[in-house]
PyMOL commands that place a pseudoatom at each C-alpha (Angstrom):
pseudoatom trace, name=CA, resn=UNK, resi=1, chain=A, elem=C, hetatm=0, pos=[219.675, 46.211, 109.469]
pseudoatom trace, name=CA, resn=UNK, resi=2, chain=A, elem=C, hetatm=0, pos=[221.838, 48.780, 107.665]
pseudoatom trace, name=CA, resn=UNK, resi=3, chain=A, elem=C, hetatm=0, pos=[221.477, 51.389, 110.442]
pseudoatom trace, name=CA, resn=UNK, resi=4, chain=A, elem=C, hetatm=0, pos=[222.513, 48.867, 113.100]
pseudoatom trace, name=CA, resn=UNK, resi=5, chain=A, elem=C, hetatm=0, pos=[225.639, 47.974, 111.097]
pseudoatom trace, name=CA, resn=UNK, resi=6, chain=A, elem=C, hetatm=0, pos=[226.522, 51.659, 110.742]
pseudoatom trace, name=CA, resn=UNK, resi=7, chain=A, elem=C, hetatm=0, pos=[226.095, 52.186, 114.494]
pseudoatom trace, name=CA, resn=UNK, resi=8, chain=A, elem=C, hetatm=0, pos=[228.290, 49.147, 115.219]
pseudoatom trace, name=CA, resn=UNK, resi=9, chain=A, elem=C, hetatm=0, pos=[230.877, 50.427, 112.709]
pseudoatom trace, name=CA, resn=UNK, resi=10, chain=A, elem=C, hetatm=0, pos=[230.971, 53.730, 114.590]
pseudoatom trace, name=CA, resn=UNK, resi=11, chain=A, elem=C, hetatm=0, pos=[231.828, 51.911, 117.828]
pseudoatom trace, name=CA, resn=UNK, resi=12, chain=A, elem=C, hetatm=0, pos=[234.992, 50.413, 116.304]
pseudoatom trace, name=CA, resn=UNK, resi=13, chain=A, elem=C, hetatm=0, pos=[233.773, 46.901, 117.140]
pseudoatom trace, name=CA, resn=UNK, resi=14, chain=A, elem=C, hetatm=0, pos=[232.503, 46.264, 113.619]
pseudoatom trace, name=CA, resn=UNK, resi=15, chain=A, elem=C, hetatm=0, pos=[234.286, 47.015, 110.339]
pseudoatom trace, name=CA, resn=UNK, resi=16, chain=A, elem=C, hetatm=0, pos=[231.905, 47.613, 107.456]
pseudoatom trace, name=CA, resn=UNK, resi=17, chain=A, elem=C, hetatm=0, pos=[233.461, 46.876, 104.057]
pseudoatom trace, name=CA, resn=UNK, resi=18, chain=A, elem=C, hetatm=0, pos=[231.459, 48.684, 101.368]
pseudoatom trace, name=CA, resn=UNK, resi=19, chain=A, elem=C, hetatm=0, pos=[230.682, 47.098, 98.020]
pseudoatom trace, name=CA, resn=UNK, resi=20, chain=A, elem=C, hetatm=0, pos=[233.019, 47.960, 95.157]
pseudoatom trace, name=CA, resn=UNK, resi=21, chain=A, elem=C, hetatm=0, pos=[231.064, 50.155, 92.781]
pseudoatom trace, name=CA, resn=UNK, resi=22, chain=A, elem=C, hetatm=0, pos=[233.731, 52.220, 90.974]
pseudoatom trace, name=CA, resn=UNK, resi=23, chain=A, elem=C, hetatm=0, pos=[234.582, 51.544, 87.347]
pseudoatom trace, name=CA, resn=UNK, resi=24, chain=A, elem=C, hetatm=0, pos=[232.274, 48.532, 87.223]
pseudoatom trace, name=CA, resn=UNK, resi=25, chain=A, elem=C, hetatm=0, pos=[232.168, 46.614, 83.976]
pseudoatom trace, name=CA, resn=UNK, resi=26, chain=A, elem=C, hetatm=0, pos=[229.825, 43.914, 85.248]
pseudoatom trace, name=CA, resn=UNK, resi=27, chain=A, elem=C, hetatm=0, pos=[226.712, 43.767, 87.353]
pseudoatom trace, name=CA, resn=UNK, resi=28, chain=A, elem=C, hetatm=0, pos=[228.012, 43.905, 90.908]
pseudoatom trace, name=CA, resn=UNK, resi=29, chain=A, elem=C, hetatm=0, pos=[226.287, 43.021, 94.151]
pseudoatom trace, name=CA, resn=UNK, resi=30, chain=A, elem=C, hetatm=0, pos=[226.036, 46.289, 96.042]
pseudoatom trace, name=CA, resn=UNK, resi=31, chain=A, elem=C, hetatm=0, pos=[225.783, 44.897, 99.577]
pseudoatom trace, name=CA, resn=UNK, resi=32, chain=A, elem=C, hetatm=0, pos=[228.440, 45.757, 102.127]
pseudoatom trace, name=CA, resn=UNK, resi=33, chain=A, elem=C, hetatm=0, pos=[230.123, 43.065, 104.187]
pseudoatom trace, name=CA, resn=UNK, resi=34, chain=A, elem=C, hetatm=0, pos=[231.251, 43.357, 107.735]
pseudoatom trace, name=CA, resn=UNK, resi=35, chain=A, elem=C, hetatm=0, pos=[233.372, 41.759, 110.423]
pseudoatom trace, name=CA, resn=UNK, resi=36, chain=A, elem=C, hetatm=0, pos=[233.818, 41.943, 114.146]
pseudoatom trace, name=CA, resn=UNK, resi=37, chain=A, elem=C, hetatm=0, pos=[237.183, 43.682, 114.341]
pseudoatom trace, name=CA, resn=UNK, resi=38, chain=A, elem=C, hetatm=0, pos=[238.341, 41.595, 117.308]
pseudoatom trace, name=CA, resn=UNK, resi=39, chain=A, elem=C, hetatm=0, pos=[238.501, 37.910, 116.322]
pseudoatom trace, name=CA, resn=UNK, resi=40, chain=A, elem=C, hetatm=0, pos=[239.048, 36.925, 119.967]
pseudoatom trace, name=CA, resn=UNK, resi=41, chain=A, elem=C, hetatm=0, pos=[235.728, 38.560, 120.864]
pseudoatom trace, name=CA, resn=UNK, resi=42, chain=A, elem=C, hetatm=0, pos=[234.058, 36.751, 117.959]
pseudoatom trace, name=CA, resn=UNK, resi=43, chain=A, elem=C, hetatm=0, pos=[235.412, 33.401, 119.151]
pseudoatom trace, name=CA, resn=UNK, resi=44, chain=A, elem=C, hetatm=0, pos=[234.271, 34.108, 122.725]
pseudoatom trace, name=CA, resn=UNK, resi=45, chain=A, elem=C, hetatm=0, pos=[230.760, 35.041, 121.530]
pseudoatom trace, name=CA, resn=UNK, resi=46, chain=A, elem=C, hetatm=0, pos=[230.634, 31.842, 119.450]
pseudoatom trace, name=CA, resn=UNK, resi=47, chain=A, elem=C, hetatm=0, pos=[231.875, 29.891, 122.511]
pseudoatom trace, name=CA, resn=UNK, resi=48, chain=A, elem=C, hetatm=0, pos=[234.800, 28.421, 120.647]
pseudoatom trace, name=CA, resn=UNK, resi=49, chain=A, elem=C, hetatm=0, pos=[237.050, 27.095, 123.434]
pseudoatom trace, name=CA, resn=UNK, resi=50, chain=A, elem=C, hetatm=0, pos=[240.352, 26.591, 121.606]
pseudoatom trace, name=CA, resn=UNK, resi=51, chain=A, elem=C, hetatm=0, pos=[242.225, 26.478, 118.315]
pseudoatom trace, name=CA, resn=UNK, resi=52, chain=A, elem=C, hetatm=0, pos=[241.231, 22.899, 117.529]
pseudoatom trace, name=CA, resn=UNK, resi=53, chain=A, elem=C, hetatm=0, pos=[237.537, 23.705, 117.931]
pseudoatom trace, name=CA, resn=UNK, resi=54, chain=A, elem=C, hetatm=0, pos=[237.997, 26.812, 115.774]
pseudoatom trace, name=CA, resn=UNK, resi=55, chain=A, elem=C, hetatm=0, pos=[239.498, 24.804, 112.912]
pseudoatom trace, name=CA, resn=UNK, resi=56, chain=A, elem=C, hetatm=0, pos=[236.354, 22.673, 112.656]
pseudoatom trace, name=CA, resn=UNK, resi=57, chain=A, elem=C, hetatm=0, pos=[233.859, 25.481, 113.296]
pseudoatom trace, name=CA, resn=UNK, resi=58, chain=A, elem=C, hetatm=0, pos=[231.645, 26.639, 110.380]
pseudoatom trace, name=CA, resn=UNK, resi=59, chain=A, elem=C, hetatm=0, pos=[232.686, 30.262, 111.050]
pseudoatom trace, name=CA, resn=UNK, resi=60, chain=A, elem=C, hetatm=0, pos=[236.401, 29.505, 110.651]
pseudoatom trace, name=CA, resn=UNK, resi=61, chain=A, elem=C, hetatm=0, pos=[236.590, 30.912, 107.098]
pseudoatom trace, name=CA, resn=UNK, resi=62, chain=A, elem=C, hetatm=0, pos=[234.743, 34.172, 107.819]
pseudoatom trace, name=CA, resn=UNK, resi=63, chain=A, elem=C, hetatm=0, pos=[236.725, 34.602, 111.047]
pseudoatom trace, name=CA, resn=UNK, resi=64, chain=A, elem=C, hetatm=0, pos=[240.037, 34.191, 109.189]
pseudoatom trace, name=CA, resn=UNK, resi=65, chain=A, elem=C, hetatm=0, pos=[238.915, 36.539, 106.427]
pseudoatom trace, name=CA, resn=UNK, resi=66, chain=A, elem=C, hetatm=0, pos=[237.902, 39.198, 108.954]
pseudoatom trace, name=CA, resn=UNK, resi=67, chain=A, elem=C, hetatm=0, pos=[241.162, 38.918, 110.881]
pseudoatom trace, name=CA, resn=UNK, resi=68, chain=A, elem=C, hetatm=0, pos=[243.319, 39.224, 107.744]
pseudoatom trace, name=CA, resn=UNK, resi=69, chain=A, elem=C, hetatm=0, pos=[241.227, 42.092, 106.375]
pseudoatom trace, name=CA, resn=UNK, resi=70, chain=A, elem=C, hetatm=0, pos=[241.492, 43.970, 109.660]
pseudoatom trace, name=CA, resn=UNK, resi=71, chain=A, elem=C, hetatm=0, pos=[245.246, 43.384, 109.878]
pseudoatom trace, name=CA, resn=UNK, resi=72, chain=A, elem=C, hetatm=0, pos=[245.869, 44.669, 106.352]
pseudoatom trace, name=CA, resn=UNK, resi=73, chain=A, elem=C, hetatm=0, pos=[243.776, 47.821, 106.861]
pseudoatom trace, name=CA, resn=UNK, resi=74, chain=A, elem=C, hetatm=0, pos=[245.372, 48.470, 110.265]
pseudoatom trace, name=CA, resn=UNK, resi=75, chain=A, elem=C, hetatm=0, pos=[248.883, 48.135, 108.867]
pseudoatom trace, name=CA, resn=UNK, resi=76, chain=A, elem=C, hetatm=0, pos=[248.195, 50.550, 105.997]
pseudoatom trace, name=CA, resn=UNK, resi=77, chain=A, elem=C, hetatm=0, pos=[246.702, 53.054, 108.434]
pseudoatom trace, name=CA, resn=UNK, resi=78, chain=A, elem=C, hetatm=0, pos=[249.597, 52.639, 110.899]
pseudoatom trace, name=CA, resn=UNK, resi=79, chain=A, elem=C, hetatm=0, pos=[252.034, 53.407, 108.078]
pseudoatom trace, name=CA, resn=UNK, resi=80, chain=A, elem=C, hetatm=0, pos=[250.030, 56.531, 107.203]
pseudoatom trace, name=CA, resn=UNK, resi=81, chain=A, elem=C, hetatm=0, pos=[249.129, 55.195, 103.749]
pseudoatom trace, name=CA, resn=UNK, resi=82, chain=A, elem=C, hetatm=0, pos=[245.770, 56.633, 102.740]
pseudoatom trace, name=CA, resn=UNK, resi=83, chain=A, elem=C, hetatm=0, pos=[243.541, 53.937, 101.301]
pseudoatom trace, name=CA, resn=UNK, resi=84, chain=A, elem=C, hetatm=0, pos=[240.030, 52.995, 100.395]
pseudoatom trace, name=CA, resn=UNK, resi=85, chain=A, elem=C, hetatm=0, pos=[238.738, 49.463, 100.703]
pseudoatom trace, name=CA, resn=UNK, resi=86, chain=A, elem=C, hetatm=0, pos=[235.792, 47.516, 99.357]
pseudoatom trace, name=CA, resn=UNK, resi=87, chain=A, elem=C, hetatm=0, pos=[234.593, 43.988, 98.621]
pseudoatom trace, name=CA, resn=UNK, resi=88, chain=A, elem=C, hetatm=0, pos=[233.709, 42.877, 95.112]
pseudoatom trace, name=CA, resn=UNK, resi=89, chain=A, elem=C, hetatm=0, pos=[231.006, 40.387, 94.116]
pseudoatom trace, name=CA, resn=UNK, resi=90, chain=A, elem=C, hetatm=0, pos=[229.095, 39.959, 90.896]
pseudoatom trace, name=CA, resn=UNK, resi=91, chain=A, elem=C, hetatm=0, pos=[225.656, 38.493, 90.396]
pseudoatom trace, name=CA, resn=UNK, resi=92, chain=A, elem=C, hetatm=0, pos=[227.390, 35.607, 88.596]
pseudoatom trace, name=CA, resn=UNK, resi=93, chain=A, elem=C, hetatm=0, pos=[229.325, 34.644, 91.726]
pseudoatom trace, name=CA, resn=UNK, resi=94, chain=A, elem=C, hetatm=0, pos=[232.770, 36.120, 91.008]
pseudoatom trace, name=CA, resn=UNK, resi=95, chain=A, elem=C, hetatm=0, pos=[234.288, 37.476, 94.199]
pseudoatom trace, name=CA, resn=UNK, resi=96, chain=A, elem=C, hetatm=0, pos=[237.344, 39.293, 95.520]
pseudoatom trace, name=CA, resn=UNK, resi=97, chain=A, elem=C, hetatm=0, pos=[237.499, 39.539, 99.302]
pseudoatom trace, name=CA, resn=UNK, resi=98, chain=A, elem=C, hetatm=0, pos=[239.173, 42.931, 99.491]
pseudoatom trace, name=CA, resn=UNK, resi=99, chain=A, elem=C, hetatm=0, pos=[239.975, 45.648, 96.959]
pseudoatom trace, name=CA, resn=UNK, resi=100, chain=A, elem=C, hetatm=0, pos=[242.472, 48.214, 98.230]
pseudoatom trace, name=CA, resn=UNK, resi=101, chain=A, elem=C, hetatm=0, pos=[243.105, 51.513, 96.462]
pseudoatom trace, name=CA, resn=UNK, resi=102, chain=A, elem=C, hetatm=0, pos=[245.579, 54.241, 97.305]
pseudoatom trace, name=CA, resn=UNK, resi=103, chain=A, elem=C, hetatm=0, pos=[248.814, 55.831, 96.151]
pseudoatom trace, name=CA, resn=UNK, resi=104, chain=A, elem=C, hetatm=0, pos=[250.015, 52.266, 95.523]
pseudoatom trace, name=CA, resn=UNK, resi=105, chain=A, elem=C, hetatm=0, pos=[247.333, 51.753, 92.861]
pseudoatom trace, name=CA, resn=UNK, resi=106, chain=A, elem=C, hetatm=0, pos=[244.556, 49.179, 92.922]
pseudoatom trace, name=CA, resn=UNK, resi=107, chain=A, elem=C, hetatm=0, pos=[245.275, 45.815, 94.563]
pseudoatom trace, name=CA, resn=UNK, resi=108, chain=A, elem=C, hetatm=0, pos=[242.847, 42.898, 94.713]
pseudoatom trace, name=CA, resn=UNK, resi=109, chain=A, elem=C, hetatm=0, pos=[243.165, 40.532, 97.677]
pseudoatom trace, name=CA, resn=UNK, resi=110, chain=A, elem=C, hetatm=0, pos=[241.847, 36.993, 98.045]
pseudoatom trace, name=CA, resn=UNK, resi=111, chain=A, elem=C, hetatm=0, pos=[241.994, 35.554, 101.565]
pseudoatom trace, name=CA, resn=UNK, resi=112, chain=A, elem=C, hetatm=0, pos=[242.142, 31.788, 102.077]
pseudoatom trace, name=CA, resn=UNK, resi=113, chain=A, elem=C, hetatm=0, pos=[242.914, 29.804, 105.211]
pseudoatom trace, name=CA, resn=UNK, resi=114, chain=A, elem=C, hetatm=0, pos=[244.426, 26.992, 103.150]
pseudoatom trace, name=CA, resn=UNK, resi=115, chain=A, elem=C, hetatm=0, pos=[248.100, 26.727, 102.254]
pseudoatom trace, name=CA, resn=UNK, resi=116, chain=A, elem=C, hetatm=0, pos=[247.653, 25.601, 98.632]
pseudoatom trace, name=CA, resn=UNK, resi=117, chain=A, elem=C, hetatm=0, pos=[245.795, 27.295, 95.801]
pseudoatom trace, name=CA, resn=UNK, resi=118, chain=A, elem=C, hetatm=0, pos=[244.476, 25.783, 92.591]
pseudoatom trace, name=CA, resn=UNK, resi=119, chain=A, elem=C, hetatm=0, pos=[243.912, 27.543, 89.281]
pseudoatom trace, name=CA, resn=UNK, resi=120, chain=A, elem=C, hetatm=0, pos=[240.190, 27.416, 89.982]
pseudoatom trace, name=CA, resn=UNK, resi=121, chain=A, elem=C, hetatm=0, pos=[240.716, 29.180, 93.327]
pseudoatom trace, name=CA, resn=UNK, resi=122, chain=A, elem=C, hetatm=0, pos=[242.436, 32.018, 91.468]
pseudoatom trace, name=CA, resn=UNK, resi=123, chain=A, elem=C, hetatm=0, pos=[239.753, 32.544, 88.822]
pseudoatom trace, name=CA, resn=UNK, resi=124, chain=A, elem=C, hetatm=0, pos=[237.854, 35.406, 90.495]
pseudoatom trace, name=CA, resn=UNK, resi=125, chain=A, elem=C, hetatm=0, pos=[241.084, 37.194, 91.354]
pseudoatom trace, name=CA, resn=UNK, resi=126, chain=A, elem=C, hetatm=0, pos=[242.514, 36.686, 87.865]
pseudoatom trace, name=CA, resn=UNK, resi=127, chain=A, elem=C, hetatm=0, pos=[239.335, 37.977, 86.224]
pseudoatom trace, name=CA, resn=UNK, resi=128, chain=A, elem=C, hetatm=0, pos=[239.196, 41.045, 88.465]
pseudoatom trace, name=CA, resn=UNK, resi=129, chain=A, elem=C, hetatm=0, pos=[242.879, 41.932, 87.898]
pseudoatom trace, name=CA, resn=UNK, resi=130, chain=A, elem=C, hetatm=0, pos=[242.400, 41.730, 84.120]
pseudoatom trace, name=CA, resn=UNK, resi=131, chain=A, elem=C, hetatm=0, pos=[239.028, 43.481, 83.906]
pseudoatom trace, name=CA, resn=UNK, resi=132, chain=A, elem=C, hetatm=0, pos=[239.812, 46.347, 86.291]
pseudoatom trace, name=CA, resn=UNK, resi=133, chain=A, elem=C, hetatm=0, pos=[243.503, 46.704, 85.513]
pseudoatom trace, name=CA, resn=UNK, resi=134, chain=A, elem=C, hetatm=0, pos=[244.551, 46.105, 89.093]
pseudoatom trace, name=CA, resn=UNK, resi=135, chain=A, elem=C, hetatm=0, pos=[248.234, 46.565, 89.708]
pseudoatom trace, name=CA, resn=UNK, resi=136, chain=A, elem=C, hetatm=0, pos=[248.425, 43.255, 91.535]
pseudoatom trace, name=CA, resn=UNK, resi=137, chain=A, elem=C, hetatm=0, pos=[246.368, 40.346, 92.772]
pseudoatom trace, name=CA, resn=UNK, resi=138, chain=A, elem=C, hetatm=0, pos=[247.417, 39.043, 96.185]
pseudoatom trace, name=CA, resn=UNK, resi=139, chain=A, elem=C, hetatm=0, pos=[246.450, 35.773, 97.832]
pseudoatom trace, name=CA, resn=UNK, resi=140, chain=A, elem=C, hetatm=0, pos=[246.926, 35.862, 101.607]
pseudoatom trace, name=CA, resn=UNK, resi=141, chain=A, elem=C, hetatm=0, pos=[246.978, 32.328, 102.962]
pseudoatom trace, name=CA, resn=UNK, resi=142, chain=A, elem=C, hetatm=0, pos=[248.820, 29.921, 105.261]
pseudoatom trace, name=CA, resn=UNK, resi=143, chain=A, elem=C, hetatm=0, pos=[251.565, 28.939, 102.835]
pseudoatom trace, name=CA, resn=UNK, resi=144, chain=A, elem=C, hetatm=0, pos=[255.104, 28.950, 104.241]
pseudoatom trace, name=CA, resn=UNK, resi=145, chain=A, elem=C, hetatm=0, pos=[256.777, 30.944, 101.457]
pseudoatom trace, name=CA, resn=UNK, resi=146, chain=A, elem=C, hetatm=0, pos=[255.699, 33.731, 99.100]
pseudoatom trace, name=CA, resn=UNK, resi=147, chain=A, elem=C, hetatm=0, pos=[254.775, 32.482, 95.612]
pseudoatom trace, name=CA, resn=UNK, resi=148, chain=A, elem=C, hetatm=0, pos=[254.274, 33.842, 92.131]
pseudoatom trace, name=CA, resn=UNK, resi=149, chain=A, elem=C, hetatm=0, pos=[251.139, 32.084, 90.899]
pseudoatom trace, name=CA, resn=UNK, resi=150, chain=A, elem=C, hetatm=0, pos=[250.811, 33.955, 87.634]
pseudoatom trace, name=CA, resn=UNK, resi=151, chain=A, elem=C, hetatm=0, pos=[251.861, 37.222, 86.090]
pseudoatom trace, name=CA, resn=UNK, resi=152, chain=A, elem=C, hetatm=0, pos=[250.511, 39.876, 88.517]
pseudoatom trace, name=CA, resn=UNK, resi=153, chain=A, elem=C, hetatm=0, pos=[249.167, 37.320, 91.037]
pseudoatom trace, name=CA, resn=UNK, resi=154, chain=A, elem=C, hetatm=0, pos=[251.287, 36.577, 94.080]
pseudoatom trace, name=CA, resn=UNK, resi=155, chain=A, elem=C, hetatm=0, pos=[250.790, 34.531, 97.207]
pseudoatom trace, name=CA, resn=UNK, resi=156, chain=A, elem=C, hetatm=0, pos=[251.831, 36.011, 100.540]
pseudoatom trace, name=CA, resn=UNK, resi=157, chain=A, elem=C, hetatm=0, pos=[251.722, 33.943, 103.729]
pseudoatom trace, name=CA, resn=UNK, resi=158, chain=A, elem=C, hetatm=0, pos=[249.846, 35.685, 106.545]
pseudoatom trace, name=CA, resn=UNK, resi=159, chain=A, elem=C, hetatm=0, pos=[252.996, 35.412, 108.666]
pseudoatom trace, name=CA, resn=UNK, resi=160, chain=A, elem=C, hetatm=0, pos=[254.758, 37.690, 106.122]
pseudoatom trace, name=CA, resn=UNK, resi=161, chain=A, elem=C, hetatm=0, pos=[252.318, 40.592, 106.426]
for i in range(1, 161): cmd.bond("trace and resi %d" % i, "trace and resi %d" % (i + 1))
show_as sticks, trace
zoom trace
């Protein structure tokens, strides 16, 4: 399976997100994640006819996560900002969707399709920011305005990227 993912990644149809393994303090899951880079192609392959059907489809969350991840990486690359990216998961279930590192430092990103976040939703992000001394934790969601959730954790609406 790994070779097929690497071949797909080389075609620019698939984006492989490696597992975060640097500076690990906890037991991390060392499996990469991946996304079809074109969410329209994904929706066509899943035969999702329109936006309403997408909202109720079981792949809505992964589709949203892949689209936001791809957009963030593309924008950094378009600006000429060198970066490395990874996903972070521990055996205990803590997760951060995207860890970006570059001249800007280390930034942890949680991607949610919802517009509201609870303290429980922020737990994995909060723990990662504290344990790995990330410069910032960012929640990308469908809120209408940017928010400061906690010290070093901000919410940024997708429309503001």
